[in-house]
N, C-alpha and C positions, 0 to 999 in steps of 0.2 A: 352390446350387440357384437363391436368387432369381436372381442374376447372369446366370446361365445363361439363364432362362426370359425376361428382359427381353430380353440382347443377341440371342437366338434368335427373339424374340414367339412362344415358346410354351411351355407347360404341361404337354408330352406328353412321357412317359417310354417308352420304347419297349423291351417286353419279350423280349429275345434267347431266346425259348423256341421249340424245335422237338420235332417226335416221335423216339422210337429212329430213329436211321440210322446210315448207313456215318459213320465219324470225318473222312475227308477232307471230304466232301462236306456236311457240317454246317457245318465251317470255311468251306468254299469260300461256302455259302448264307448263312452269318452276314455274311462279312465285304461279300458282293455288296449285300445289305438294306439295311447300315449305312451303306453306298456311295451309295445309291439313295434313303435316308429322312433321315442325317444333317439338312439343311437348317431339317428341318419341328420338330426334335426339340430338348428342353432337358435330355436325359439318358438313358441306356440301363440297361437292368436284367438280369443275366445271373442263373439259376436253374442251381442241380445238376446240371439235366437238359446242360446244354450245359460246363458245368466237369467233369463225369467224361468223357465222352468224350475232350475235348480235351485236358485236362489243365492244371492252374493255371501251370504256368509254362513250357510249350509252345504248344498252339495259342490258348489264352484270352490268354496275353500279347501274342500282335498283335493280336488285335480290342481289348485294352485300349488297344494302343498308337494305333492306329485313334483309337478314340474322344478319346482324349487329341489327335490329331492336329487333332481335329472339334470342339473345345472341350467336349465333351459328358461330364459327371463321369460314374461307372461304379457302381452300384448292386448288392452281390452279394447276390443274394436268397437266403441261406443258412439264415434261421430260427435261428439260435442260441438252442440248448436244453439246454445242460448243466451240468454243475458249474464252478464259476471256475475254476480252473486250464486247464482242458480248452477253455473259452470263449475264456481271455486267447488261446491258443496258436492256436485257429482263426482268431481275429480279427487276430493279426500275420501270420499267410500271405497273408489277403485283401490286408490292407493293404500287405506287402511285392510283392507283384505287381502291385499299381496301382489295387486299388479305394479310392472315395472315402466309402464307406458300406457298411454292413451291417445287415441286419434281425435281428432278436431276438424270441425270445418270452417276453415278461414273466414264464408260468408259472410258471417257474425263481425266481421273488424277486431282491432285491438284494444279499443278504450273502451269499457265496461263489455268486454266481449271474451276474448280468450286471455286477457293480460294475464286476470287471476290466476288460470289454469297453470301458465308458463311462469309464474313465479311459485306456486306452491310446490311443482314436480321440480322445478331446479332447485328451488331447498331442498328439498328432501332425496334431492338427484335420481330424479326419475326423470322421464321421458314425455313429448308431444311430438306426435308424428299427424302432419297437416293433409287434410285430403287436398291434392293439386288437381288429378284426373283421373277420374274412377274407372273401372273396369267395365260394366254396361254399356249397352247401346244405346240407351237414353244420355251417357252422359256428356254429350255434344250440346245438349238444350241447355246445360247450366254450365259447365264448366269450361265449354266451346264458343261460348256467344261472345261477340265483339262488347267492348265498353269504354266507356272513356275515363281515361286513369288521369287523376289529378298531377301526377309529375312526367304523364307525357302527350306528346301532339297526336292528333288523332286517334285510329280507334284502336283498341288492343285485345288479344282472347284473354278470356279470364283465367285460363290455367296460366297463361306468363305471370299475369298479376300475382297468383298467388305464389308460383315459384320462388319468386322475388320477396315476398313477403316469408317465405320458406327462411331465406337467409336472411333477413330483416331481424326476424323474430328472433330469430337464432332455433329455430326447429331441432329436432332429435330424427327426425327421417321427413320425407316426401311420397304420398301415394300416388303411384300415376300406375295406368293398367297395362297390364302386361298384350294385353289384346289391342294396345297401340304403343307399338314399338318407335314411330317416327316420334310420337308427343315423346316418349322416352328420352330421345336421343336429344330432340328439341329443348326438354326442360335442364337435361345432364348439362347443356352447356350454358342454363343461369343460374345453376346451383353449384356448379362443378364438384369439386370434393368437400363441400362445407357442409352441405347436408345429404346423408343417403337417402337412397329411392329404392323404395319397398313395391315389389309388382304384383298386385294380386292378379286371376284370371287363367293362371295355366290349365291346359287341361280341355275340362268340360267348356269352358267359356270360350275357348278358342286362342287362348295365349300362347304363341310357342316358345319355348325355353330358351334356345338358341337366339332367336331376334332379340327378345327382352334381356338377354346376358350381353350380347355384342353390342344394345344400342345404350346401354350404363346402368341397367338395373344392377343394385347393389346385393339385396334381397328379395326372394321369390317365395309369395305367401300363395301356398298350394292347401287347397281344403278339398272339396270331392272328388277329385282324382285320387287321393289318399283314403280319406273317411268312406267312400262310398265302394272302394275296389277290393276283391274277394280277397286279397293279401294286401293287406294296407303296407305292411313292413318291406314286401319285395318291391311295392310302388315305390314307396319314399327314398327305398336304396336307389335304383333306377332313377328317379329324378334327382337327387342329389349327386350320382354317379356323371350324368347325363351334362351338368350343371359341368363338375369339378373336372370333367375331360376340356370344356371348354375353355375354362379359366387356364388349366395347367395348374403352375407352380404360383399363382398371384393368389390364392384364395388366404 
C-alpha cells in the first residue's frame, strides 16, 4: 500500500460499493468507474454488496484483474467475524481469487478466532486490516462501550483495546471512521506508526478530508462520494488533490 501510494501520489482507496441492482449493470458500472478513476487511487476496496451479486470467481475476478493491471492493491471488506477454521477458509478463498488484504473484526479474539487468518495472510504476503472504530452513527454502541480489560485496571473503551490488539497482532491496518476525527487522533497515539489507519466515511457520511488527515489517517476510503458522482473521475481527482495539498511533500 505504501509503495502504491507513493507511485500513484495518492492515498485514496476507492470503495466500489453500489446500491442493489442488476448484476450485469453492476459489473459494467464497476469496471467503468475503475477505468475512469484508477490514476487518482492507491487501492480499491470491495464489499460483499458487490461480491454477492457478481460471484467471487466470475464477475468479481474481472474487476480484480483490472485492478491488478492498474497496479492497485485490492482489499476485500468482508469483516471476517467467525470461529477460526471458518475464518481461515473464508480468507483462503478471498486470497485465491486475487485480493491482497481482508478486513476482520477483532471482537472474535485471537485464539481460534483471527489467528488462522493472520497466519495464512502473512504466510502469503497478504494483509489483515482490523476494524477498530467504524464510521456509522451506531458505532459507539459496540466499539465505544466501556469494558473491563484483563491487563488494565478499571474500565476502558472497547476501541482502545482493539487498537492495542492491532499492534500486538501485527495488523496491516486499522479501520477508524473519518466521521470521528477525535477517535482517529486518539487511536493514532496508540498505534503510532506501527499500524496505518484507514478511514472510511468521507463525504456522504459526513467525514471531512482535512480533519481526518490532520488527525492521523494514512489512507482515506471513499465510496459513494465518487461512485455516485456525475463525474467520478473529476471527483476522485478533487479528493486526491485536496489530500495532497494538505500533506504537501509528505506523501
